[in-house]
C-alpha positions as CSV (number, residue, x, y, z in Angstrom):
1,M,-3.7,8.5,8.6
2,T,0.1,6.5,7.1
3,N,1.5,6.2,10.1
4,L,5.8,5.4,10.0
5,N,7.7,3.3,12.0
6,T,11.7,2.2,11.3
7,Y,13.5,-0.4,12.6
8,R,16.8,-1.6,12.6
9,F,16.8,-5.7,12.0
10,E,20.2,-7.9,12.5
11,S,21.1,-11.5,12.6
12,I,24.3,-13.1,13.9
13,V,24.9,-16.0,12.3
14,S,27.5,-18.8,14.7
15,E,28.4,-21.6,13.4
16,E,30.7,-24.1,14.5
17,F,33.6,-25.7,12.2
18,M,35.2,-27.6,14.4
19,P,35.8,-28.2,18.3
20,N,35.9,-24.5,19.6
21,Y,36.1,-22.8,16.3
22,F,33.0,-20.7,15.1
23,T,32.4,-18.2,12.5
24,E,30.3,-15.1,12.7
25,K,28.6,-13.3,10.8
26,K,26.3,-10.1,10.9
27,Y,23.4,-9.2,8.8
28,T,21.8,-5.6,9.1
29,R,19.1,-3.9,7.6
30,I,17.1,-0.4,8.7
31,V,13.1,-1.0,7.4
32,E,10.5,1.6,7.3
33,I,7.3,0.3,7.5
34,F,4.4,1.8,6.6
35,Y,0.8,1.4,7.7
36,L,-1.2,2.8,5.2
37,K,-5.1,1.7,5.7
38,K,-7.2,-0.9,7.1
39,H,-9.5,-2.3,3.8
40,K,-12.0,-4.5,5.2
41,E,-10.6,-7.0,7.6
42,L,-6.7,-6.4,6.4
43,Y,-4.2,-4.0,7.0
44,H,-2.3,-2.5,4.1
45,Y,1.6,-2.2,4.7
46,Q,4.5,-0.9,2.7
47,I,7.8,-1.8,3.6
48,L,11.1,0.1,2.4
49,C,14.7,-1.4,3.2
50,T,16.6,1.7,3.5
51,K,20.3,0.5,3.7
52,F,22.0,-2.7,3.9
53,D,25.3,-3.2,5.9
54,F,27.0,-7.3,5.7
55,S,29.8,-8.1,7.7
56,N,30.7,-10.1,4.6
57,Q,29.7,-6.8,2.2
58,D,33.6,-6.7,0.8
59,T,33.7,-10.5,-0.1
60,A,32.3,-12.0,-3.4
61,V,29.4,-13.5,-1.5
62,G,28.5,-10.6,0.6
63,F,28.3,-8.6,-2.2
64,F,25.8,-11.3,-4.1
65,L,23.9,-11.4,-0.8
66,K,23.6,-7.7,-1.3
67,K,22.5,-7.5,-4.6
68,I,19.8,-10.4,-3.9
69,G,18.8,-8.6,-0.9
70,Y,17.7,-5.2,-2.8
71,L,15.5,-7.4,-4.6
72,F,13.5,-7.6,-1.6
73,D,13.4,-3.8,-1.1
74,E,10.4,-1.8,-1.4
75,L,6.8,-4.3,-0.6
76,D,4.0,-3.9,-0.7
77,V,1.1,-6.3,1.6
78,Y,-1.9,-7.1,3.5
79,A,-1.3,-8.4,6.5
80,D,-4.3,-10.0,9.0
81,E,-5.1,-9.0,12.6
82,E,-2.7,-11.1,14.2
83,N,0.0,-9.4,12.0
84,N,0.4,-12.3,9.9
85,I,1.2,-11.1,5.7
86,I,-2.1,-12.4,3.5
87,K,-1.3,-11.5,0.2
88,I,1.9,-9.4,-1.8
89,N,-0.1,-6.2,-3.7
90,N,3.5,-6.2,-5.7
91,I,4.3,-9.9,-6.4
92,S,4.7,-9.0,-10.4
93,S,6.9,-6.1,-9.9
94,L,9.1,-8.1,-7.7
95,R,9.1,-10.7,-10.8
96,L,10.2,-8.6,-13.2
97,R,12.7,-7.0,-10.9
98,W,13.8,-10.7,-10.5
99,Q,14.2,-11.1,-14.4
100,E,16.4,-8.7,-14.8
101,L,18.5,-8.8,-11.6
102,K,19.0,-12.6,-12.3
103,V,20.5,-11.2,-16.2
104,K,23.1,-8.7,-14.5
105,L,24.5,-11.2,-11.7
106,L,24.8,-14.1,-14.7
107,E,27.2,-11.9,-16.1
108,T,29.8,-12.2,-13.3
109,N,28.1,-15.0,-11.5
110,K,28.7,-18.8,-12.6
111,G,28.4,-22.2,-11.6
112,D,26.0,-25.2,-10.2
113,E,25.9,-23.4,-7.0
114,V,24.6,-20.0,-8.4
115,E,21.9,-21.5,-11.0
116,N,20.8,-23.7,-8.5
117,Y,20.2,-20.7,-6.0
118,F,18.3,-18.8,-9.0
119,R,16.1,-21.8,-9.5
120,N,15.1,-21.7,-5.3
121,I,14.2,-17.6,-5.9
122,S,12.3,-18.3,-8.9
123,S,10.0,-20.9,-7.4
124,V,9.8,-18.5,-4.5
125,L,8.5,-16.0,-6.7
126,D,6.3,-18.1,-9.2
127,N,4.1,-19.2,-6.1
128,E,2.7,-16.5,-3.5
129,K,2.1,-18.7,-1.1
130,N,6.0,-19.7,-1.1
131,L,6.7,-16.1,-1.1
132,I,5.0,-15.1,1.7
133,S,6.7,-18.0,3.9
134,F,9.6,-16.6,2.6
135,L,9.3,-13.0,3.4
136,Q,7.8,-14.0,7.4
137,S,11.0,-16.1,7.8
138,Y,13.2,-14.5,10.8
139,N,15.5,-13.4,8.8
140,M,13.7,-11.4,5.9
141,F,10.6,-10.0,8.1
142,G,9.2,-12.0,10.5
143,L,10.1,-9.9,13.6
144,Y,7.4,-7.4,12.4
145,F,5.1,-9.9,11.0
146,N,5.2,-12.4,13.7
147,G,1.4,-13.6,14.2
148,Q,1.6,-12.3,17.8
149,L,-1.3,-10.3,18.0
150,G,-5.1,-10.1,18.0
151,Q,-7.3,-12.1,21.1
152,Y,-5.9,-14.0,23.2
153,P,-7.2,-16.4,26.1
154,D,-7.6,-15.5,29.8
155,D,-4.6,-16.8,30.5
156,G,-2.7,-15.3,27.7
157,K,-1.5,-18.2,26.3
158,K,-2.3,-19.7,22.8
159,I,-0.6,-22.3,20.3
160,R,-0.2,-22.2,16.8
161,V,0.3,-25.1,14.4
162,I,2.6,-23.9,12.0
163,T,3.7,-27.4,10.1
164,E,3.1,-31.1,11.2
165,K,5.4,-31.4,13.6
166,K,6.2,-27.6,14.8
167,R,4.2,-26.0,17.7
168,E,4.7,-22.1,18.4
169,Y,3.8,-21.7,22.2
170,L,2.7,-17.9,22.7
171,H,2.7,-16.4,26.5
172,K,0.9,-12.7,26.7
173,E,2.0,-10.7,29.7
174,D,0.5,-7.2,30.5
175,L,3.7,-4.9,32.0
176,S,1.8,-2.0,32.4
177,S,-1.2,-0.2,31.0
178,E,0.9,0.9,28.4
179,E,3.3,-2.1,27.6
180,T,3.3,-5.9,27.0
181,K,5.4,-8.4,26.3
182,I,4.8,-11.9,24.4
183,K,7.3,-15.0,25.2
184,M,7.6,-17.3,21.9
185,K,8.8,-21.1,22.4
186,V,8.9,-23.0,18.8
187,F,9.3,-26.6,19.4
188,E,9.9,-29.2,16.2
189,D,11.6,-32.5,17.1
190,N,13.2,-34.0,20.4
191,N,16.8,-32.7,19.6
192,E,18.4,-30.0,21.2
193,N,17.1,-27.8,18.5
194,Y,14.6,-25.3,19.5
195,I,14.1,-21.3,18.8
196,D,12.8,-19.1,21.0
197,G,12.0,-15.0,22.3
198,A,10.5,-12.2,23.1
199,S,8.6,-9.0,22.0
200,I,8.0,-5.5,23.8
201,Y,4.9,-3.9,22.9
202,E,4.2,-0.3,23.9
203,K,1.0,1.1,23.3
204,S,0.3,-1.7,20.3
205,I,3.7,-0.4,18.6
206,L,6.6,-3.0,18.5
207,K,9.7,-1.6,20.1
208,E,11.6,-5.2,20.5
209,N,12.2,-8.4,19.3
210,F,14.4,-11.1,20.1
211,V,14.8,-14.6,18.6
212,L,17.2,-17.2,19.5
213,S,17.7,-20.1,17.1
214,R,19.6,-23.1,17.8
215,E,19.6,-25.9,14.9
216,N,22.6,-28.6,15.1
217,K,25.9,-26.8,15.3
218,C,24.6,-23.3,13.8
219,E,23.4,-20.4,16.2
220,I,21.3,-17.5,15.0
221,K,20.6,-14.4,17.1
222,Y,18.2,-12.5,15.5
223,S,17.1,-8.8,16.8
224,L,14.4,-6.2,16.1
225,V,14.8,-2.6,17.3
226,W,12.4,0.4,17.1
227,V,14.7,3.5,16.0
228,G,12.1,6.1,15.5
């Protein structure tokens, strides 16, 4: 039996270019996530982005990013019991679509910066591990495929090692018999950079997820809200 949940993903990027001068950009997507079935120990999902809305979509950069965003508007993945993406089932079709899209974009977008950006995307698509890491970033689908499910110790706390220097601290709280809150903090260095957030689950359905990331002079607010 197929289960469908629809979410509104939003990223708000605030960056300080000089003292007391900030710029803000907003990126919003409507995403349908279909849970199809369980296959052995993995869970099969289909992801469809049905709407993109960028605050700078009328500019050349916004138009360019929107075109790139449509490359990943349809995904077929397997996730584990903690809800980490494990396998991309349609990676071949993504690579083919990228080759076609790249040719079209190169007709109107030139320069070393564009070519370097294209090389980065090709590098991600050429390696499934890199692609999974990219798709689980907060600006893609990491607010949903966040690794927060699965078993917790009796105290509701667990630590996950993300990289050699980066660790994620999770704390699960049962607010009621049906509602659960999971708090998350990530520490990567001893500077003022940090990531923290909170997720709300109701009957095992993710209803909200908010993450705040601060790095140097850039602040990004990521949010996911269940809309049906």
